[in-house]
C-alpha positions as CSV (number, residue, x, y, z in Angstrom):
1,M,-12.7,-14.9,-0.5
2,R,-12.9,-17.5,-3.3
3,K,-9.5,-18.1,-4.9
4,H,-10.8,-18.4,-8.5
5,F,-8.4,-21.1,-9.6
6,A,-9.9,-21.2,-13.0
7,A,-9.5,-17.5,-13.5
8,A,-6.0,-17.6,-12.2
9,F,-5.2,-20.4,-14.7
10,I,-6.5,-18.4,-17.6
11,C,-4.7,-15.2,-16.4
12,A,-1.4,-17.0,-16.1
13,F,-1.5,-17.7,-19.8
14,L,-3.7,-15.2,-21.5
15,L,-4.0,-12.0,-19.4
16,T,-1.8,-9.0,-18.2
17,G,1.2,-10.1,-20.2
18,C,2.1,-12.8,-17.7
19,A,3.1,-15.3,-20.3
20,N,3.9,-15.4,-24.0
21,V,1.3,-17.0,-26.3
22,N,3.9,-19.6,-27.3
23,D,3.8,-20.9,-23.7
24,I,0.2,-22.0,-24.0
25,P,0.0,-25.8,-24.1
26,Q,-1.1,-26.7,-27.7
27,P,-3.5,-29.6,-28.6
28,V,-1.6,-32.9,-29.3
29,S,-1.9,-34.2,-32.9
30,E,-3.4,-37.6,-33.2
31,T,-0.3,-38.6,-35.3
32,V,2.0,-37.8,-32.4
33,S,2.7,-40.5,-29.8
34,V,2.4,-39.1,-26.3
35,T,2.5,-41.3,-23.3
36,E,-0.1,-41.1,-20.6
37,A,2.6,-40.4,-18.1
38,A,3.7,-37.3,-20.1
39,V,0.2,-36.0,-20.3
40,T,-0.3,-36.5,-16.6
41,T,2.9,-34.6,-15.8
42,V,2.0,-31.6,-18.0
43,S,-1.5,-31.4,-16.4
44,E,-0.2,-31.7,-12.9
45,T,2.5,-29.1,-13.5
46,T,0.0,-26.6,-14.9
47,V,-2.4,-27.0,-12.0
48,T,0.4,-26.7,-9.5
49,E,1.6,-23.4,-11.1
50,A,-1.9,-22.0,-11.0
51,E,-2.4,-23.0,-7.4
52,E,0.9,-21.4,-6.4
53,K,-0.2,-18.0,-7.7
54,P,-4.0,-17.7,-7.2
55,W,-3.6,-13.9,-7.2
56,E,-2.6,-13.6,-10.8
57,Y,-6.1,-12.6,-11.9
58,L,-5.4,-9.4,-9.9
59,L,-1.7,-8.7,-10.3
60,C,1.2,-10.1,-12.2
61,G,4.7,-9.0,-11.2
62,G,5.7,-5.6,-10.0
63,E,7.4,-3.6,-7.3
64,F,6.1,-5.6,-4.4
65,S,5.6,-9.0,-6.1
66,E,7.7,-11.0,-3.6
67,Y,5.0,-10.2,-1.0
68,Y,2.0,-11.0,-3.1
69,D,1.5,-14.5,-1.6
70,A,1.3,-13.0,1.9
71,A,-0.8,-10.1,0.8
72,Y,-3.3,-12.3,-1.0
73,A,-3.6,-14.6,2.0
74,M,-4.5,-11.5,4.2
75,L,-6.8,-10.1,1.5
76,S,-8.7,-13.4,1.4
77,E,-9.6,-13.0,5.1
78,M,-10.7,-9.3,5.0
79,S,-14.2,-8.0,4.9
80,M,-15.3,-5.5,2.3
81,E,-15.5,-2.9,5.1
82,E,-11.8,-3.5,6.0
83,K,-10.8,-3.4,2.4
84,V,-12.5,0.0,1.8
85,G,-10.8,1.4,4.9
86,Q,-7.4,0.5,3.5
87,L,-8.0,2.6,0.4
88,L,-8.1,5.8,2.5
89,L,-5.1,8.0,3.4
90,A,-6.9,10.4,5.6
91,R,-6.1,13.8,6.9
92,C,-5.2,13.1,10.5
93,P,-8.0,14.1,13.0
94,D,-7.4,15.0,16.7
95,N,-9.1,11.7,17.7
96,A,-6.8,9.7,15.5
97,A,-6.8,6.5,17.4
98,E,-10.6,6.3,17.7
99,Q,-11.1,7.0,14.0
100,A,-8.4,4.6,12.9
101,E,-10.0,1.8,14.9
102,R,-13.5,2.6,13.7
103,F,-12.7,2.7,10.0
104,Q,-9.4,0.6,9.9
105,L,-7.9,3.3,7.7
106,G,-5.0,2.6,5.4
107,G,-3.1,5.6,6.8
108,Y,-3.0,9.2,8.0
109,V,-1.4,12.3,6.6
110,L,-0.1,14.6,9.4
111,F,0.0,18.3,8.9
112,K,1.6,21.1,10.9
113,R,-1.5,21.4,13.1
114,N,-1.0,17.8,14.2
115,V,2.6,18.4,15.2
116,K,3.0,22.0,16.3
117,D,2.2,21.5,20.0
118,K,4.2,18.3,20.4
119,T,7.8,17.3,21.2
120,P,9.5,14.4,19.4
121,E,8.5,12.2,22.3
122,T,4.8,13.1,22.4
123,L,4.6,12.9,18.6
124,R,6.0,9.3,18.7
125,D,3.4,8.6,21.4
126,F,0.6,10.1,19.3
127,I,1.6,8.0,16.2
128,G,2.0,4.9,18.4
129,G,-1.5,5.5,19.8
130,F,-3.3,5.1,16.5
131,Q,-0.9,2.4,15.2
132,S,-1.6,0.3,18.3
133,V,-5.3,0.0,17.6
134,S,-5.0,-0.7,13.8
135,E,-5.3,-4.4,13.0
136,I,-3.2,-3.6,9.8
137,P,-0.4,-1.1,10.6
138,M,-1.0,2.3,9.0
139,I,0.9,4.4,6.6
140,C,1.9,7.5,8.4
141,A,2.7,10.2,5.9
142,V,3.8,13.8,5.9
143,D,4.8,16.5,3.4
144,E,8.4,17.2,4.1
145,E,9.6,18.5,0.7
146,G,12.1,21.0,1.9
147,G,11.9,24.8,1.6
148,E,8.3,26.1,1.8
149,I,6.6,22.8,2.5
150,V,8.0,21.4,5.7
151,R,5.4,20.2,8.2
152,V,7.8,19.1,10.9
153,S,11.3,20.6,10.4
154,S,9.9,24.1,10.5
155,L,9.2,23.7,14.2
156,S,12.1,24.4,16.5
157,A,11.1,21.6,18.9
158,F,12.1,19.2,16.2
159,R,14.9,20.8,14.3
160,E,17.0,24.0,14.6
161,T,16.6,24.7,10.8
162,R,14.1,23.6,8.3
163,F,15.3,21.2,5.5
164,P,16.3,23.3,2.4
165,S,14.4,23.5,-0.8
166,P,15.6,21.2,-3.6
167,S,17.1,24.2,-5.4
168,M,19.0,25.2,-2.3
169,A,20.2,21.7,-1.5
170,Y,21.5,21.5,-5.1
171,K,23.1,24.9,-4.9
172,N,24.9,23.9,-1.7
173,G,26.2,20.5,-2.8
174,G,25.0,19.5,-6.2
175,F,23.4,16.1,-6.7
176,Q,25.5,14.7,-3.7
177,G,23.9,17.5,-1.7
178,I,20.5,16.3,-2.8
179,Y,21.3,12.7,-1.8
180,D,22.7,13.8,1.6
181,D,19.7,16.0,2.3
182,Y,17.2,13.2,1.5
183,S,19.2,10.7,3.5
184,E,19.1,13.0,6.6
185,K,15.5,13.9,6.1
186,S,14.4,10.3,5.8
187,K,16.2,9.2,8.9
188,F,14.7,12.2,10.7
189,L,11.1,11.2,9.7
190,L,11.6,7.5,10.4
191,D,12.8,8.3,13.9
192,L,9.5,10.1,14.6
193,G,7.3,7.3,13.3
194,F,6.6,8.3,9.7
195,N,7.0,5.7,7.0
196,L,6.0,7.8,3.9
197,N,7.3,11.2,2.8
198,L,5.0,12.8,0.2
199,A,8.0,13.9,-1.7
200,P,10.0,14.5,-3.9
201,V,8.3,17.0,-6.3
202,A,9.1,15.6,-9.8
203,D,7.5,18.5,-11.7
204,V,9.7,20.4,-14.2
205,S,9.6,24.2,-13.9
206,V,12.2,26.7,-15.0
207,D,10.0,29.8,-14.8
208,P,10.0,31.6,-11.3
209,K,6.5,32.8,-12.1
210,D,5.1,29.3,-12.1
211,Y,3.0,28.4,-9.1
212,I,5.0,25.2,-8.6
213,Y,8.5,26.6,-9.3
214,S,9.6,27.2,-5.7
215,R,8.9,23.5,-4.8
216,T,10.9,22.1,-7.8
217,L,14.6,21.9,-8.6
218,G,14.0,24.8,-11.0
219,L,16.1,23.2,-13.7
220,P,15.2,21.4,-17.0
221,A,13.9,17.8,-17.2
222,E,17.3,16.0,-17.5
223,E,18.6,17.7,-14.3
224,T,15.3,17.2,-12.5
225,A,15.4,13.5,-13.4
226,E,18.9,13.2,-11.8
227,Y,17.6,15.0,-8.7
228,I,14.7,12.6,-8.4
229,T,17.0,9.6,-8.8
230,N,19.2,10.8,-6.0
231,A,16.3,11.7,-3.7
232,V,14.4,8.4,-4.2
233,S,17.6,6.4,-3.8
234,A,18.6,8.1,-0.6
235,A,15.1,7.6,0.9
236,K,14.9,4.0,-0.2
237,E,18.3,3.2,1.4
238,A,17.2,4.9,4.6
239,G,14.0,2.8,4.6
240,I,11.2,5.3,4.1
241,S,8.8,5.3,1.1
242,S,8.8,8.1,-1.5
243,C,6.0,9.6,-3.4
244,L,6.6,11.3,-6.8
245,K,4.3,14.2,-7.4
246,H,2.3,15.7,-9.3
247,F,1.8,13.3,-12.3
248,P,1.6,13.9,-15.2
249,G,3.6,17.1,-14.5
250,Y,2.4,20.4,-13.1
251,G,4.1,22.8,-15.6
252,N,2.9,26.4,-15.5
253,N,-0.6,25.6,-14.2
254,A,-2.5,27.5,-11.5
255,D,-2.9,26.3,-7.9
256,T,-5.5,23.5,-7.9
257,H,-6.1,24.0,-4.1
258,T,-8.1,27.1,-5.0
259,G,-9.5,26.4,-8.5
260,S,-9.4,24.4,-11.7
261,A,-6.3,24.2,-13.8
262,I,-6.5,23.3,-17.5
263,D,-3.2,22.3,-19.1
264,E,-3.1,23.1,-22.8
265,R,0.4,21.7,-23.5
266,S,1.1,19.2,-26.2
267,E,1.5,15.4,-25.7
268,D,5.0,15.7,-27.0
269,S,5.9,18.2,-24.3
270,F,5.0,15.7,-21.6
271,R,6.7,12.8,-23.2
272,S,9.9,14.7,-23.9
273,S,10.1,16.6,-20.7
274,D,7.6,16.1,-17.8
275,F,7.6,12.3,-17.9
276,L,11.4,12.0,-17.6
277,P,11.7,12.7,-13.8
278,F,8.8,10.4,-13.1
279,K,10.3,7.6,-15.1
280,A,13.7,8.2,-13.3
281,G,12.0,8.0,-9.9
282,I,10.1,4.8,-10.9
283,D,13.3,3.2,-12.1
284,A,15.0,4.2,-8.8
285,G,12.2,2.4,-6.9
286,A,9.7,5.0,-5.8
287,E,6.8,3.2,-4.1
288,C,4.1,5.9,-4.8
289,V,3.1,8.3,-7.4
290,L,0.6,11.1,-6.6
291,V,-1.7,12.3,-9.5
292,S,-2.7,16.0,-9.8
293,H,-6.1,17.5,-10.3
294,N,-5.1,19.3,-13.5
295,I,-7.2,18.7,-16.6
296,V,-4.6,17.7,-19.2
297,K,-6.3,18.2,-22.5
298,C,-3.9,16.3,-24.7
299,F,-4.7,13.1,-22.7
300,D,-8.2,13.7,-21.3
301,G,-9.9,17.0,-21.9
302,E,-12.9,16.2,-19.7
303,K,-11.7,15.0,-16.3
304,P,-9.0,16.0,-13.8
305,A,-6.0,13.7,-14.1
306,S,-6.8,12.2,-10.7
307,L,-10.1,10.9,-12.0
308,S,-8.9,10.0,-15.5
309,P,-8.6,6.3,-16.5
310,E,-6.4,7.3,-19.4
311,I,-3.9,9.2,-17.2
312,H,-3.6,6.1,-15.0
313,R,-3.3,3.8,-18.0
314,I,-0.3,5.9,-19.2
315,L,1.3,5.7,-15.8
316,R,0.8,1.9,-15.6
317,E,1.4,0.8,-19.2
318,E,3.8,3.4,-20.7
319,L,5.9,4.4,-17.6
320,D,5.6,0.8,-16.2
321,F,4.7,1.8,-12.7
322,S,3.5,-1.0,-10.5
323,G,3.5,0.7,-7.1
324,I,0.8,2.7,-5.3
325,I,-1.0,5.4,-7.3
326,M,-2.7,7.9,-5.1
327,T,-4.8,11.1,-5.6
328,D,-4.0,14.5,-4.4
329,D,-6.4,15.5,-1.6
330,L,-9.9,15.1,-3.1
331,S,-11.3,18.0,-1.1
332,M,-9.3,20.5,-3.2
333,D,-11.3,23.0,-5.2
334,A,-10.2,21.6,-8.6
335,V,-12.2,18.4,-7.7
336,S,-15.1,19.9,-5.9
337,L,-15.7,22.4,-8.7
338,F,-15.7,19.4,-11.2
339,C,-17.9,17.1,-9.1
340,T,-20.7,19.5,-8.4
341,D,-23.5,16.9,-8.4
342,S,-21.6,13.9,-7.1
343,L,-18.9,12.7,-4.8
344,P,-15.5,11.9,-6.4
345,Y,-14.5,8.9,-4.3
346,A,-15.9,6.0,-6.3
347,E,-14.9,7.6,-9.5
348,A,-11.3,7.9,-8.2
349,V,-11.2,4.2,-7.4
350,N,-12.5,3.3,-10.8
351,A,-10.0,5.6,-12.5
352,G,-7.2,3.4,-11.2
353,N,-6.1,5.0,-7.9
354,D,-5.0,2.6,-5.1
355,M,-5.2,5.1,-2.3
356,L,-7.2,8.3,-2.0
357,I,-6.0,11.3,0.1
358,V,-9.1,12.5,1.8
359,T,-10.2,15.1,4.3
360,E,-13.8,13.8,4.5
361,Y,-12.8,10.2,5.1
362,E,-16.2,9.1,6.5
363,A,-18.0,10.4,3.4
364,A,-15.3,8.7,1.2
365,Y,-15.7,5.4,3.2
366,N,-19.5,5.4,2.8
367,D,-19.4,6.4,-0.8
368,I,-17.0,3.6,-1.8
369,L,-18.7,1.0,0.3
370,S,-22.1,1.9,-1.3
371,A,-20.5,1.7,-4.8
372,T,-19.2,-1.8,-4.1
373,E,-22.6,-2.9,-2.9
374,S,-24.3,-1.6,-6.1
375,E,-21.4,-3.0,-8.2
376,E,-20.5,0.4,-9.5
377,I,-17.1,-0.6,-8.4
378,A,-16.1,-4.2,-9.1
379,Q,-14.8,-6.3,-6.3
380,E,-11.7,-7.1,-8.3
381,T,-11.0,-3.4,-8.6
382,I,-11.1,-3.1,-4.8
383,D,-9.1,-6.3,-4.3
384,R,-6.4,-5.3,-6.7
385,A,-5.8,-2.0,-5.0
386,V,-5.9,-3.4,-1.5
387,M,-3.5,-6.2,-2.4
388,R,-1.0,-3.7,-3.6
389,I,-1.4,-1.7,-0.4
390,I,-0.9,-4.8,1.8
391,A,2.1,-5.9,-0.2
392,W,3.6,-2.4,0.1
393,K,3.1,-2.6,3.9
394,Y,4.9,-6.0,3.9
395,S,7.7,-4.6,1.9
396,K,8.2,-1.8,4.4
397,G,8.3,-4.2,7.4
398,L,5.0,-3.0,8.8
399,L,3.7,-6.5,8.4
400,E,5.7,-9.7,9.0
401,Q,5.4,-12.8,6.8
């Protein structure tokens, strides 16, 4: 891949907020005496800085910035097919190793069906099998929220009791109980070969009648934010990645697995309540944020949040999130009912997602690859997402510099 030195030079001074306008070298007045040596020094320094950061036309700063040099070097050697594979966090199939090798997938999400007939030893072997054929180590994710959603700890072969719901962990030990629960849970998952827990749930819900209530802390925004800070901090200390969900906040909406959900709440209600736990988790170092399929009318009345550029802009620019943005599973009814005449995958990439959780990963792969060939998706859009993913993998020790 060409390194675009000129573009990097321009970006370093003019784009993405990387430099203040006062830092731009100004023309020298004819009345000012400047030695040739001084001019040469300024010129050489500028070129050197641009050459040191050729990736600045893609990214500038952020959660994984110390790994951008290594990530960009790898990105520059990748084919478009390899890049597209990295965008997919696929529902794990039975022939996981074969499919991982074929598509060079970014990762797998394991569900109870992938785990239920295994022991800790055979699960480690299963995960090791698909990791061993992946040129770029894979993200291995699972939903282990606690309470109702526990893909592994609900099985007696792995643990005598399931991890408690957030509300129960809080009831038993307060915020220290939350921290201790996530610390134990994170070590438990890491030992089995997982490197991403699709948790914690950062949604605010205080009404037991809400669909999402039982998966939340069940308390107002301020307490939920403190819960998220403790959960993310414990996971980060243990060494596993966290994923805040479901941005921009689920509220009292219906289940998007089985139909569309239209959120009628005001913009102020999000900014004064729902955004607080997400911002707390971002500040605590959460590596990922998962975006819901709710149509949030105050921000974008036409598209599900997962396909809305405006929702992603808010997450990047207003909440200052520089990590991995991912969709909820794009096979869910809320998306399929919206995309009746087209596939959602290319649109999800263009909206600003770095990774797509997909069940039909071959269809997603082909759709995105076709969209890059037709230039429906710009190469820079793909490169920016893949560079974040690779830098994330470096940060977790999956790749070595």
